[in-house]
DRENPA-3360 file (N, C-alpha, C; in nm, 2 decimals, always signed):
BEGIN
1 = MPPAYSFA = +3.49/+2.20/+13.13/+3.60/+2.22/+12.93/+3.62/+2.24/+12.91 ~ +3.80/+2.21/+12.81/+3.88/+2.30/+12.82/+3.87/+2.39/+12.72 ~ +3.96/+2.44/+12.76/+3.91/+2.62/+12.73/+3.94/+2.62/+12.61 ~ +3.86/+2.69/+12.48/+3.84/+2.66/+12.31/+3.94/+2.82/+12.23 ~ +4.05/+2.76/+12.16/+4.11/+2.89/+12.11/+4.11/+2.89/+11.96 ~ +4.08/+2.98/+11.92/+4.05/+3.14/+11.76/+4.16/+3.12/+11.76 ~ +4.14/+3.13/+11.52/+4.35/+3.18/+11.47/+4.21/+3.26/+11.38 ~ +4.29/+3.38/+11.40/+4.19/+3.45/+11.30/+4.34/+3.47/+11.19;
9 = LLSATDAI = +4.34/+3.46/+11.07/+4.51/+3.47/+10.96/+4.48/+3.60/+10.93 ~ +4.60/+3.68/+10.95/+4.63/+3.82/+10.93/+4.56/+3.80/+10.80 ~ +4.53/+3.96/+10.82/+4.48/+4.06/+10.65/+4.66/+4.12/+10.60 ~ +4.65/+4.07/+10.48/+4.72/+4.12/+10.39/+4.75/+4.28/+10.43 ~ +4.73/+4.37/+10.48/+4.78/+4.48/+10.57/+4.83/+4.47/+10.66 ~ +4.81/+4.34/+10.77/+4.92/+4.32/+10.88/+4.98/+4.27/+10.86 ~ +4.98/+4.15/+10.75/+5.11/+4.12/+10.69/+5.21/+4.18/+10.69 ~ +5.16/+4.30/+10.54/+5.33/+4.38/+10.56/+5.34/+4.40/+10.67;
17 = NLILYLVA = +5.29/+4.49/+10.75/+5.34/+4.53/+10.82/+5.42/+4.40/+10.96 ~ +5.43/+4.40/+10.98/+5.45/+4.28/+11.02/+5.57/+4.21/+10.96 ~ +5.63/+4.15/+10.85/+5.72/+4.15/+10.79/+5.80/+4.30/+10.76 ~ +5.77/+4.44/+10.79/+5.77/+4.57/+10.79/+5.89/+4.56/+10.96 ~ +5.79/+4.55/+11.02/+5.87/+4.56/+11.15/+5.95/+4.45/+11.18 ~ +5.98/+4.31/+11.08/+6.09/+4.25/+11.18/+6.17/+4.27/+11.09 ~ +6.17/+4.32/+10.90/+6.27/+4.34/+10.88/+6.34/+4.51/+10.99 ~ +6.24/+4.58/+11.00/+6.33/+4.72/+11.01/+6.37/+4.68/+11.26;
25 = GAAIIWVA = +6.32/+4.55/+11.23/+6.45/+4.59/+11.38/+6.53/+4.48/+11.36 ~ +6.55/+4.36/+11.26/+6.66/+4.31/+11.23/+6.80/+4.43/+11.18 ~ +6.71/+4.52/+11.05/+6.79/+4.62/+11.02/+6.87/+4.68/+11.14 ~ +6.77/+4.76/+11.20/+6.86/+4.84/+11.35/+6.95/+4.73/+11.39 ~ +6.89/+4.58/+11.50/+7.00/+4.53/+11.48/+7.14/+4.48/+11.45 ~ +7.14/+4.50/+11.30/+7.22/+4.53/+11.23/+7.33/+4.65/+11.23 ~ +7.29/+4.75/+11.18/+7.33/+4.88/+11.23/+7.43/+4.88/+11.35 ~ +7.34/+4.81/+11.43/+7.35/+4.85/+11.56/+7.54/+4.79/+11.58;
33 = HIYRAALQ = +7.49/+4.67/+11.49/+7.65/+4.53/+11.56/+7.78/+4.68/+11.47 ~ +7.69/+4.71/+11.36/+7.82/+4.76/+11.20/+7.88/+4.79/+11.31 ~ +7.83/+4.99/+11.40/+7.85/+5.11/+11.39/+7.95/+5.06/+11.54 ~ +7.89/+4.98/+11.61/+7.93/+4.85/+11.73/+8.09/+4.84/+11.72 ~ +8.15/+4.76/+11.68/+8.27/+4.75/+11.55/+8.32/+4.80/+11.48 ~ +8.29/+4.96/+11.47/+8.31/+5.03/+11.39/+8.44/+5.10/+11.53 ~ +8.27/+5.16/+11.60/+8.34/+5.17/+11.78/+8.47/+5.11/+11.75 ~ +8.46/+5.07/+11.76/+8.61/+4.91/+11.79/+8.75/+4.94/+11.79;
41 = ELQEQKSH = +8.66/+4.93/+11.65/+8.82/+4.94/+11.59/+8.88/+5.05/+11.59 ~ +8.76/+5.21/+11.52/+8.87/+5.32/+11.63/+8.96/+5.36/+11.79 ~ +8.89/+5.26/+11.81/+8.94/+5.30/+11.97/+9.06/+5.28/+11.95 ~ +9.04/+5.11/+11.88/+9.23/+5.04/+11.90/+9.29/+5.10/+11.77 ~ +9.26/+5.20/+11.67/+9.32/+5.26/+11.61/+9.37/+5.37/+11.67 ~ +9.29/+5.44/+11.74/+9.42/+5.57/+11.81/+9.43/+5.56/+11.95 ~ +9.44/+5.42/+11.95/+9.53/+5.39/+12.10/+9.66/+5.35/+12.05 ~ +9.66/+5.27/+11.92/+9.75/+5.27/+11.85/+9.86/+5.38/+11.80;
49 = NELLTREL = +9.75/+5.47/+11.72/+9.82/+5.55/+11.75/+9.89/+5.66/+11.84 ~ +9.85/+5.73/+11.94/+9.91/+5.78/+12.04/+10.03/+5.67/+12.14 ~ +9.99/+5.55/+12.10/+10.13/+5.44/+12.08/+10.26/+5.50/+12.04 ~ +10.19/+5.51/+11.85/+10.30/+5.57/+11.76/+10.33/+5.71/+11.86 ~ +10.25/+5.76/+11.87/+10.27/+5.85/+11.91/+10.37/+5.91/+11.95 ~ +10.38/+5.80/+12.10/+10.48/+5.87/+12.21/+10.63/+5.79/+12.25 ~ +10.56/+5.70/+12.13/+10.71/+5.68/+12.08/+10.77/+5.74/+12.01 ~ +10.77/+5.82/+11.92/+10.86/+5.90/+11.83/+10.85/+6.06/+11.95;
57 = NHRSKNSL = +10.74/+6.11/+11.99/+10.77/+6.19/+12.09/+10.90/+6.12/+12.16 ~ +10.91/+6.05/+12.26/+11.04/+6.01/+12.29/+11.20/+5.98/+12.17 ~ +11.13/+5.86/+12.04/+11.27/+5.88/+12.02/+11.32/+6.07/+11.92 ~ +11.25/+6.14/+11.97/+11.31/+6.24/+11.96/+11.35/+6.32/+12.02 ~ +11.30/+6.29/+12.16/+11.38/+6.37/+12.24/+11.51/+6.34/+12.25 ~ +11.52/+6.20/+12.21/+11.70/+6.10/+12.27/+11.77/+6.17/+12.11 ~ +11.68/+6.20/+12.02/+11.76/+6.22/+11.93/+11.78/+6.37/+11.99 ~ +11.71/+6.49/+11.97/+11.79/+6.62/+12.00/+11.95/+6.62/+12.16;
65 = AVISSIVN = +11.91/+6.51/+12.28/+11.99/+6.50/+12.38/+12.17/+6.45/+12.27 ~ +12.08/+6.34/+12.21/+12.22/+6.26/+12.16/+12.29/+6.43/+12.02 ~ +12.24/+6.48/+11.95/+12.26/+6.62/+11.90/+12.28/+6.68/+11.96 ~ +12.31/+6.73/+12.07/+12.32/+6.83/+12.17/+12.49/+6.77/+12.20 ~ +12.48/+6.64/+12.24/+12.58/+6.63/+12.30/+12.71/+6.64/+12.21 ~ +12.64/+6.59/+12.07/+12.78/+6.57/+11.92/+12.77/+6.72/+11.95 ~ +12.76/+6.80/+11.90/+12.73/+6.96/+11.94/+12.84/+7.00/+12.09 ~ +12.79/+6.95/+12.20/+12.93/+6.98/+12.24/+13.02/+6.89/+12.23;
73 = QSLKHDTE = +13.02/+6.78/+12.20/+13.18/+6.72/+12.19/+13.22/+6.86/+12.09 ~ +13.20/+6.80/+11.94/+13.27/+6.88/+11.84/+13.28/+7.04/+11.86 ~ +13.21/+7.10/+11.99/+13.31/+7.22/+11.98/+13.28/+7.26/+12.13 ~ +13.38/+7.19/+12.19/+13.34/+7.21/+12.31/+13.48/+7.31/+12.33 ~ +13.58/+7.37/+12.25/+13.58/+7.50/+12.26/+13.55/+7.58/+12.22 ~ +13.50/+7.62/+12.13/+13.33/+7.72/+12.11/+13.21/+7.75/+12.21 ~ +13.25/+7.73/+12.32/+13.12/+7.72/+12.43/+12.91/+7.77/+12.34 ~ +13.02/+7.92/+12.27/+12.90/+7.98/+12.32/+12.84/+7.97/+12.10;
81 = SSQKIIGR = +12.89/+7.91/+12.10/+12.86/+7.87/+11.93/+12.77/+7.75/+11.90 ~ +12.79/+7.64/+12.02/+12.72/+7.56/+12.14/+12.58/+7.57/+12.13 ~ +12.57/+7.64/+12.26/+12.48/+7.70/+12.31/+12.40/+7.72/+12.16 ~ +12.48/+7.86/+12.11/+12.34/+7.85/+12.01/+12.29/+7.76/+11.93 ~ +12.35/+7.66/+11.87/+12.30/+7.55/+11.80/+12.14/+7.46/+11.88 ~ +12.28/+7.41/+12.05/+12.17/+7.34/+12.15/+12.07/+7.46/+12.14 ~ +12.01/+7.56/+12.16/+11.97/+7.63/+12.17/+11.84/+7.66/+12.04 ~ +11.91/+7.66/+11.94/+11.74/+7.66/+11.86/+11.70/+7.49/+11.78;
89 = LAAMRHGD = +11.78/+7.38/+11.85/+11.69/+7.29/+11.81/+11.58/+7.25/+11.88 ~ +11.63/+7.31/+12.04/+11.52/+7.31/+12.18/+11.41/+7.47/+12.13 ~ +11.41/+7.49/+12.05/+11.33/+7.58/+11.99/+11.19/+7.51/+11.87 ~ +11.27/+7.42/+11.80/+11.24/+7.41/+11.70/+11.11/+7.30/+11.80 ~ +11.22/+7.19/+11.90/+11.13/+7.08/+11.99/+11.02/+7.15/+12.06 ~ +11.08/+7.25/+12.10/+10.86/+7.33/+12.15/+10.78/+7.35/+12.06 ~ +10.76/+7.37/+12.03/+10.67/+7.35/+11.86/+10.66/+7.25/+11.84 ~ +10.72/+7.12/+11.85/+10.64/+6.94/+11.82/+10.58/+6.96/+11.94;
97 = ELIQSGNQ = +10.59/+6.95/+12.10/+10.57/+6.95/+12.15/+10.38/+6.97/+12.23 ~ +10.42/+7.12/+12.16/+10.32/+7.17/+12.14/+10.16/+7.13/+12.13 ~ +10.21/+7.04/+11.96/+10.13/+7.03/+11.88/+10.13/+6.86/+11.96 ~ +10.22/+6.82/+12.01/+10.21/+6.63/+12.06/+10.09/+6.67/+12.17 ~ +10.17/+6.79/+12.31/+10.07/+6.75/+12.38/+9.91/+6.74/+12.39 ~ +9.91/+6.86/+12.30/+9.65/+6.84/+12.22/+9.65/+6.78/+12.18 ~ +9.80/+6.72/+12.15/+9.71/+6.53/+12.02/+9.63/+6.65/+11.89 ~ +9.66/+6.81/+11.84/+9.56/+6.84/+11.76/+9.67/+6.86/+11.61;
105 = PAAPLEAV = +9.66/+6.88/+11.49/+9.75/+6.95/+11.40/+9.73/+7.09/+11.42 ~ +9.74/+7.14/+11.50/+9.75/+7.32/+11.49/+9.79/+7.29/+11.66 ~ +9.81/+7.42/+11.69/+9.88/+7.49/+11.81/+9.84/+7.60/+11.88 ~ +9.77/+7.70/+11.93/+9.75/+7.79/+11.94/+9.86/+7.94/+11.97 ~ +9.88/+8.02/+11.92/+9.97/+8.15/+11.88/+10.07/+8.20/+11.95 ~ +9.94/+8.21/+12.13/+9.96/+8.21/+12.26/+10.10/+8.20/+12.29 ~ +10.02/+8.08/+12.28/+10.10/+7.89/+12.36/+10.26/+7.90/+12.28 ~ +10.27/+7.89/+12.18/+10.39/+7.88/+12.10/+10.47/+8.00/+12.17;
113 = IRRELEFY = +10.45/+8.16/+12.22/+10.52/+8.22/+12.18/+10.53/+8.24/+12.37 ~ +10.44/+8.23/+12.43/+10.43/+8.20/+12.57/+10.52/+8.07/+12.62 ~ +10.59/+7.93/+12.54/+10.68/+7.85/+12.57/+10.83/+7.88/+12.53 ~ +10.80/+7.92/+12.42/+10.99/+7.97/+12.43/+11.01/+8.05/+12.52 ~ +10.97/+8.20/+12.58/+10.93/+8.29/+12.60/+10.97/+8.26/+12.80 ~ +10.93/+8.14/+12.78/+10.89/+8.09/+12.88/+10.94/+8.13/+13.11 ~ +11.15/+8.12/+13.02/+11.17/+8.14/+13.16/+11.27/+8.29/+13.14 ~ +11.22/+8.37/+13.01/+11.21/+8.54/+13.04/+11.14/+8.61/+13.19;
121 = DHSRLKMA = +11.23/+8.70/+13.19/+11.15/+8.83/+13.27/+11.10/+8.87/+13.22 ~ +10.88/+8.82/+13.28/+10.81/+8.88/+13.23/+10.68/+8.97/+13.29 ~ +10.83/+9.02/+13.38/+10.80/+9.18/+13.42/+10.82/+9.26/+13.29 ~ +10.86/+9.23/+13.24/+10.94/+9.30/+13.09/+10.90/+9.26/+12.97 ~ +10.78/+9.23/+12.92/+10.73/+9.16/+12.91/+10.57/+9.15/+12.85 ~ +10.53/+9.22/+12.69/+10.43/+9.33/+12.71/+10.33/+9.21/+12.55 ~ +10.25/+9.14/+12.59/+10.19/+9.08/+12.48/+10.01/+9.08/+12.48 ~ +10.00/+9.07/+12.38/+9.85/+9.08/+12.33/+9.81/+9.02/+12.22;
129 = GAEVQVSG = +9.66/+8.99/+12.16/+9.65/+8.95/+12.06/+9.55/+8.88/+12.10 ~ +9.47/+8.85/+11.93/+9.37/+8.76/+11.91/+9.42/+8.64/+11.91 ~ +9.31/+8.47/+11.96/+9.34/+8.35/+11.99/+9.37/+8.28/+11.80 ~ +9.49/+8.21/+11.81/+9.49/+8.20/+11.67/+9.57/+8.08/+11.67 ~ +9.50/+8.02/+11.61/+9.61/+7.88/+11.54/+9.63/+7.83/+11.45 ~ +9.82/+7.79/+11.48/+9.87/+7.79/+11.36/+9.91/+7.63/+11.33 ~ +9.93/+7.60/+11.21/+10.01/+7.48/+11.17/+10.12/+7.43/+11.24 ~ +10.15/+7.25/+11.28/+10.28/+7.22/+11.36/+10.38/+7.35/+11.28;
137 = AIARSVCM = +10.41/+7.34/+11.20/+10.53/+7.38/+11.07/+10.53/+7.54/+11.16 ~ +10.45/+7.60/+11.06/+10.47/+7.76/+11.22/+10.51/+7.77/+11.35 ~ +10.45/+7.61/+11.36/+10.43/+7.70/+11.54/+10.61/+7.65/+11.51 ~ +10.65/+7.56/+11.49/+10.79/+7.56/+11.44/+10.86/+7.67/+11.44 ~ +10.85/+7.67/+11.31/+10.95/+7.83/+11.24/+10.96/+7.97/+11.38 ~ +10.82/+7.96/+11.42/+10.74/+8.06/+11.54/+10.86/+8.08/+11.59 ~ +10.88/+7.96/+11.64/+10.96/+7.92/+11.80/+11.08/+7.93/+11.79 ~ +11.15/+7.93/+11.67/+11.24/+7.93/+11.59/+11.31/+8.09/+11.60;
145 = VIHELATN = +11.20/+8.14/+11.53/+11.23/+8.32/+11.57/+11.18/+8.38/+11.69 ~ +11.14/+8.33/+11.74/+11.11/+8.37/+11.83/+11.24/+8.39/+12.01 ~ +11.30/+8.22/+11.98/+11.42/+8.25/+12.05/+11.52/+8.34/+12.01 ~ +11.52/+8.32/+11.81/+11.70/+8.41/+11.82/+11.67/+8.65/+11.83 ~ +11.48/+8.58/+11.83/+11.45/+8.73/+11.89/+11.54/+8.75/+12.04 ~ +11.47/+8.63/+12.13/+11.53/+8.70/+12.24/+11.58/+8.68/+12.29 ~ +11.72/+8.61/+12.25/+11.86/+8.59/+12.25/+11.90/+8.76/+12.20 ~ +11.87/+8.73/+12.14/+11.94/+8.89/+12.02/+11.88/+9.02/+12.16;
153 = AVKYGAWS = +11.74/+8.99/+12.22/+11.74/+9.08/+12.34/+11.81/+9.06/+12.42 ~ +11.84/+8.99/+12.45/+11.95/+8.95/+12.62/+12.07/+9.00/+12.55 ~ +12.16/+8.95/+12.40/+12.25/+8.97/+12.41/+12.28/+9.18/+12.40 ~ +12.23/+9.19/+12.34/+12.23/+9.38/+12.26/+12.14/+9.41/+12.29 ~ +11.99/+9.45/+12.24/+11.89/+9.48/+12.28/+11.81/+9.51/+12.40 ~ +11.67/+9.51/+12.38/+11.58/+9.55/+12.57/+11.58/+9.48/+12.65 ~ +11.67/+9.41/+12.67/+11.70/+9.25/+12.73/+11.83/+9.27/+12.79 ~ +11.87/+9.34/+12.78/+12.09/+9.37/+12.73/+12.07/+9.49/+12.89;
161 = NTTGIVTI = +12.02/+9.52/+12.93/+11.98/+9.59/+13.04/+11.84/+9.59/+13.19 ~ +11.91/+9.64/+13.26/+11.72/+9.65/+13.40/+11.59/+9.70/+13.29 ~ +11.60/+9.82/+13.21/+11.44/+9.88/+13.22/+11.44/+9.87/+13.09 ~ +11.46/+9.76/+13.00/+11.42/+9.76/+12.90/+11.26/+9.65/+12.87 ~ +11.18/+9.70/+12.78/+11.07/+9.60/+12.73/+11.08/+9.56/+12.63 ~ +11.01/+9.45/+12.59/+10.93/+9.39/+12.51/+10.79/+9.38/+12.48 ~ +10.76/+9.38/+12.39/+10.64/+9.45/+12.36/+10.48/+9.30/+12.18 ~ +10.51/+9.21/+12.25/+10.45/+9.17/+12.12/+10.34/+9.15/+12.09;
169 = IWQTNGST = +10.30/+9.22/+12.00/+10.16/+9.25/+11.94/+10.08/+9.12/+11.86 ~ +10.02/+9.09/+11.81/+9.93/+8.98/+11.68/+9.77/+9.01/+11.64 ~ +9.75/+9.04/+11.56/+9.68/+9.02/+11.44/+9.60/+8.99/+11.34 ~ +9.53/+8.94/+11.34/+9.46/+8.86/+11.21/+9.45/+8.94/+11.08 ~ +9.42/+8.88/+11.01/+9.37/+8.93/+10.89/+9.38/+8.86/+10.78 ~ +9.21/+8.80/+10.78/+9.19/+8.69/+10.69/+9.31/+8.60/+10.70 ~ +9.38/+8.52/+10.62/+9.38/+8.37/+10.61/+9.54/+8.42/+10.72 ~ +9.53/+8.50/+10.73/+9.73/+8.54/+10.79/+9.69/+8.64/+10.94;
177 = ASIDWKET = +9.80/+8.62/+10.96/+9.85/+8.70/+11.14/+9.98/+8.80/+11.11 ~ +9.98/+8.90/+11.18/+10.09/+8.99/+11.18/+10.12/+8.94/+11.31 ~ +10.26/+8.88/+11.39/+10.32/+8.93/+11.43/+10.42/+9.04/+11.47 ~ +10.39/+9.15/+11.56/+10.46/+9.26/+11.57/+10.54/+9.21/+11.76 ~ +10.72/+9.25/+11.69/+10.77/+9.23/+11.83/+10.89/+9.35/+11.85 ~ +10.86/+9.46/+11.92/+10.91/+9.60/+11.95/+10.99/+9.60/+12.08 ~ +11.15/+9.65/+12.05/+11.20/+9.66/+12.18/+11.20/+9.75/+12.23 ~ +11.14/+9.84/+12.33/+11.24/+10.05/+12.37/+11.24/+9.99/+12.49;
185 = GGPPPAAK = +11.28/+10.08/+12.53/+11.37/+10.16/+12.61/+11.53/+10.02/+12.67 ~ +11.56/+9.97/+12.54/+11.74/+9.92/+12.54/+11.82/+10.05/+12.51 ~ +11.97/+10.01/+12.46/+12.09/+10.03/+12.39/+12.05/+10.04/+12.21 ~ +12.03/+10.19/+12.19/+12.08/+10.14/+12.03/+12.13/+10.10/+11.96 ~ +12.04/+10.04/+11.87/+12.12/+9.92/+11.80/+12.21/+9.96/+11.72 ~ +12.27/+9.82/+11.72/+12.43/+9.94/+11.66/+12.44/+9.81/+11.56 ~ +12.52/+9.90/+11.45/+12.52/+9.83/+11.29/+12.59/+9.68/+11.33 ~ +12.68/+9.64/+11.38/+12.76/+9.55/+11.35/+12.67/+9.39/+11.40;
193 = NRAGFGTF = +12.57/+9.45/+11.47/+12.46/+9.34/+11.54/+12.36/+9.34/+11.45 ~ +12.33/+9.43/+11.36/+12.20/+9.39/+11.27/+12.20/+9.22/+11.17 ~ +12.37/+9.20/+11.21/+12.36/+9.14/+11.09/+12.45/+9.00/+11.15 ~ +12.41/+8.87/+11.01/+12.44/+8.77/+11.09/+12.41/+8.67/+11.13 ~ +12.36/+8.53/+11.13/+12.38/+8.44/+11.08/+12.20/+8.34/+11.13 ~ +12.23/+8.47/+11.25/+12.05/+8.47/+11.35/+11.96/+8.51/+11.28 ~ +12.02/+8.66/+11.22/+11.89/+8.74/+11.12/+11.86/+8.65/+10.99 ~ +11.98/+8.57/+10.90/+11.93/+8.56/+10.83/+11.87/+8.39/+10.80;
201 = LIERLLSQ = +11.85/+8.33/+10.94/+11.83/+8.23/+11.02/+11.64/+8.25/+11.01 ~ +11.59/+8.46/+11.10/+11.50/+8.45/+11.09/+11.38/+8.50/+10.97 ~ +11.46/+8.54/+10.86/+11.44/+8.60/+10.70/+11.40/+8.43/+10.65 ~ +11.43/+8.36/+10.67/+11.41/+8.23/+10.59/+11.36/+8.17/+10.65 ~ +11.35/+8.15/+10.75/+11.28/+8.09/+10.81/+11.06/+8.05/+10.83 ~ +11.03/+8.18/+10.76/+10.87/+8.10/+10.72/+10.90/+8.14/+10.60 ~ +10.96/+8.22/+10.52/+10.95/+8.16/+10.39/+10.87/+8.12/+10.34 ~ +10.97/+7.90/+10.37/+10.94/+7.86/+10.31/+10.74/+7.78/+10.30;
209 = YGGDVQLT = +10.68/+7.82/+10.38/+10.57/+7.86/+10.37/+10.48/+8.00/+10.37 ~ +10.52/+8.02/+10.30/+10.48/+8.15/+10.20/+10.40/+8.26/+10.32 ~ +10.53/+8.28/+10.43/+10.52/+8.33/+10.59/+10.62/+8.47/+10.52 ~ +10.61/+8.59/+10.60/+10.76/+8.70/+10.49/+10.80/+8.73/+10.71 ~ +10.97/+8.77/+10.67/+10.94/+8.86/+10.79/+11.05/+9.07/+10.76 ~ +11.01/+9.14/+10.83/+11.05/+9.28/+10.82/+11.11/+9.31/+10.94 ~ +11.24/+9.32/+10.91/+11.34/+9.39/+11.08/+11.39/+9.51/+10.99 ~ +11.33/+9.61/+11.08/+11.38/+9.78/+11.04/+11.46/+9.81/+11.27;
217 = WPLSGLVC = +11.54/+9.84/+11.25/+11.63/+9.90/+11.30/+11.64/+10.06/+11.39 ~ +11.49/+10.13/+11.47/+11.55/+10.21/+11.51/+11.53/+10.23/+11.65 ~ +11.64/+10.35/+11.67/+11.67/+10.45/+11.78/+11.59/+10.36/+11.84 ~ +11.53/+10.34/+11.83/+11.41/+10.30/+11.99/+11.51/+10.14/+12.04 ~ +11.53/+10.06/+11.94/+11.48/+9.94/+11.93/+11.43/+9.83/+11.84 ~ +11.49/+9.73/+11.80/+11.47/+9.62/+11.75/+11.31/+9.66/+11.66 ~ +11.22/+9.63/+11.51/+11.08/+9.66/+11.50/+11.13/+9.51/+11.42 ~ +11.04/+9.41/+11.48/+11.08/+9.28/+11.39/+10.92/+9.20/+11.35;
225 = TLTVPVRV = +10.85/+9.25/+11.22/+10.74/+9.20/+11.20/+10.71/+9.03/+11.17 ~ +10.62/+8.98/+11.17/+10.63/+8.80/+11.08/+10.52/+8.84/+11.05 ~ +10.49/+8.79/+10.90/+10.31/+8.70/+10.89/+10.34/+8.62/+10.79 ~ +10.24/+8.51/+10.91/+10.23/+8.37/+10.90/+10.07/+8.34/+10.85 ~ +10.08/+8.27/+10.76/+9.93/+8.16/+10.75/+9.88/+8.13/+10.85 ~ +9.74/+8.13/+10.96/+9.65/+8.06/+11.06/+9.55/+8.04/+11.03 ~ +9.49/+7.94/+11.07/+9.35/+7.98/+11.17/+9.29/+8.01/+11.23 ~ +9.21/+8.11/+11.18/+9.18/+8.25/+11.30/+9.06/+8.17/+11.44;
233 = QENEVRT = +9.05/+8.23/+11.55/+8.94/+8.22/+11.62/+8.94/+8.34/+11.71 ~ +8.80/+8.36/+11.66/+8.78/+8.57/+11.72/+8.82/+8.55/+11.87 ~ +8.78/+8.51/+11.97/+8.83/+8.52/+12.08/+8.99/+8.60/+12.09 ~ +8.98/+8.71/+12.22/+9.11/+8.80/+12.19/+9.10/+8.76/+12.30 ~ +9.29/+8.76/+12.36/+9.37/+8.73/+12.44/+9.46/+8.87/+12.47 ~ +9.49/+8.92/+12.64/+9.55/+9.05/+12.67/+9.63/+9.01/+12.82 ~ +9.75/+9.02/+12.77/+9.84/+8.97/+12.92/+9.92/+9.17/+12.94;
% end
């Protein structure tokens, strides 16, 4: 005899459970599809943004090269002035490079300072401070200020001889950080070296972002204190 089969109707409870199971399965499949589509769109957008960033970075470098060439040609009989301008443009560019290299809207303050002082004698440089993140605008301004201070130290200050030391210490205070640049062991500051466009630039650079600069010239050497808005991390860096 062929096998006999019997079928029983589902109870109302079982039918409801089955329907709920099917609906839940369909919902999971639909959500997974939406998630995959959104993820793919985000990845495509990220790739597009990275391409735009690389292109802007490339164009920015080209623009700096063109401007530097124009400055050199326009001031070919005044090499000192042309090098000052080109150095300031390069310092501003260094802050942008740090932001772009990390693909973040902020950069570590230590990295900003180290980048600008990369080619100076580190045996005559002391640094210590907390790990601090600064915005792109602040990074650019700090780079330019550090550039001006280092240039001044080489020409007139602690790095104009063979024994002077520059000490940089930064610390946080809530939403701001103070950066202390202190020169020792160099010649006493001369009055004629205390004023100029470099000093004017240092004093004006950070004020537009709510920062502040204090310059003093004790006999031991220049002391400059910067106050900048920051985002703080608790770790500490010492070198």
